[in-house]
N, C-alpha and C positions, 0 to 999 in steps of 0.2 A: 267510848272502844273504835277497835281499831273497826270494825262493821260500818258502822257510822262515817267515819271519816272518809275511805278507802269505797268504800257501796253507797249508802245510804245518801250521804251527801249528794257528790256527783251527777248517781242518777235522778236527785230530784232537783239538780239547776240546767240540766240536759235534756228533763222535762220540761220545764220555767222557759228558757231561754235558746236551747240547740246548744250541734256539739261543740261550738264554737267557745266559750266562755272561757275567761279568763280568770280563771277561779284557782284555789289551790285548797286541798282539806289537811289539817295539819293536825296528826295524830297527838298530845299532848293535855302538859294540863295545863286552866285558864290559870293557874296562882305561880305559874313560872313562865313564862311566854319567851323564846330564847333571841325570837328575830325582835326588834325596836325601829320602831317607826318605819314598819313596810307594808303594811294592810292598805288598801283605800277604805275595806268594808269590814267587821267584824258578825255574823248573825249567829244569833244564840234564841237556839228552840226548845226549850222546855230545860235548856244546860245551868244555869247562870243557879236558878234555885237552889240548886245540888252541895252550891259555895261552901265550906263551914267560913270563911272569912269574907263577907261580901265586897267589903271596902279595897283588901287584898287584888280579890278578883277582878273589879273596875278599875282598878290600879294601875293592873297588870296590862288589861285589852285600855285602856286608854294609853300608858306607853307602845305597845303595838302599834298604834295605828301613826299612820304620815298623819301632820299640821293640814285638818281639816277631812279628818277621816268619820268615819258614820261607824257608829255600832245601832241593827237592826235588832229588838228580838221580842220574843212572847214568852211570860216568865209566870207565874204562880207567885199572889198574891194573897196578901189579909187585912181587913177593913182597919185604920192606927190604931181603932178604940179595943184591940182584941184583946181580952188580957194575959198574962202571963200561963194561968188556969189552962185556959184554949189550951198551951201547945203542950203542958203538964197531963193533964186527962189524954188528948189524943192519942200523945207518946205508946197510949197505955194498949191502945186499940188495935184488934189485931185485924189485916191488911192481909185478903183474901184473894191470893193471884192465880184465874182460871184454875181454882181445882189441883193444882201444881204446889204448891207450899203456901204457907198462910208466915209472916213475920208480923212481926210491935212496928206497926212506927213511927215507934222512935230510934230502929236500928233497922232503917232507910233512910238512906241522903239526902232525902227532899227538906228544906229549908224554906216554911214559909212565912218569907217576911213581911213586917207590914207594909204600906202602905207610904208615910214619912221614912222606913229604913231602906227601901229604893234610894226616894229622893235625895236622905241624907248626902248617901255613900255616892252617889253621880255628884253632886255639889263638892265634894272633899274626893274623888278621884279625879275632875278639873273638867269634866264632863260639861254642855250646854246638853237641855231638853230644848228638845224640835219636838217630840210627839210626845204624850205621855198620857192614855187612858187603861181605867178600868173596866170589865170588861165584868156588867152585875154579875152574884151567880144566888142560888137559893141555896147553897153550901156557904161556909163560911171564908174558902179557899177560891176567890175569881182568876180570871185572867187577866194578865197586863200586859199591854203592849206596850214597849219606846223606842222613840227614835232617838240615840245620842249622837251631837257630834262631839270633833275636839276642835279645840280652836285651834287656828294658821299659828297665831301670835300667842306665846303662854305672860300672862301679864307680870307685869314685872314690879315690887315697891319704885313708884319714883317718889319720893319723898317732895313733899309742897313746900316755894318756897311761899311766909308772910310778908306784906308788906306791914 
């Protein structure tokens, strides 16, 4: 949102690191990042789990990173054994937003990917997992923290010679 990109994120960085933080907030879509090999770091705090296509989103983030760049994120996560029926049943439940509005869960943009789905998307996006921790919750939905790194050199297929 414009408020997050132009106010919330810059003010948070100033509070954390001081006035002269060399950071760029970009308003746009994770699925269409125009800058390629431009950023040293992508941070996402509760944003990536809103993706309609997690693999595409992570590939775009990886492409926007310079070689050796980082993705640092905190997201929502469900256990690997979460059945599809859980998501279907949950989707029919109503979510109350402080008495202002009620909306069905399936009409929100939250996608509570399973742990294995996150790890698979990291792999297929060509990102190395440096840190990955699921913070247990009493609810089926837990918090996930991760740090990913874009390799400095993209591995290419090298044919082996057998003697």
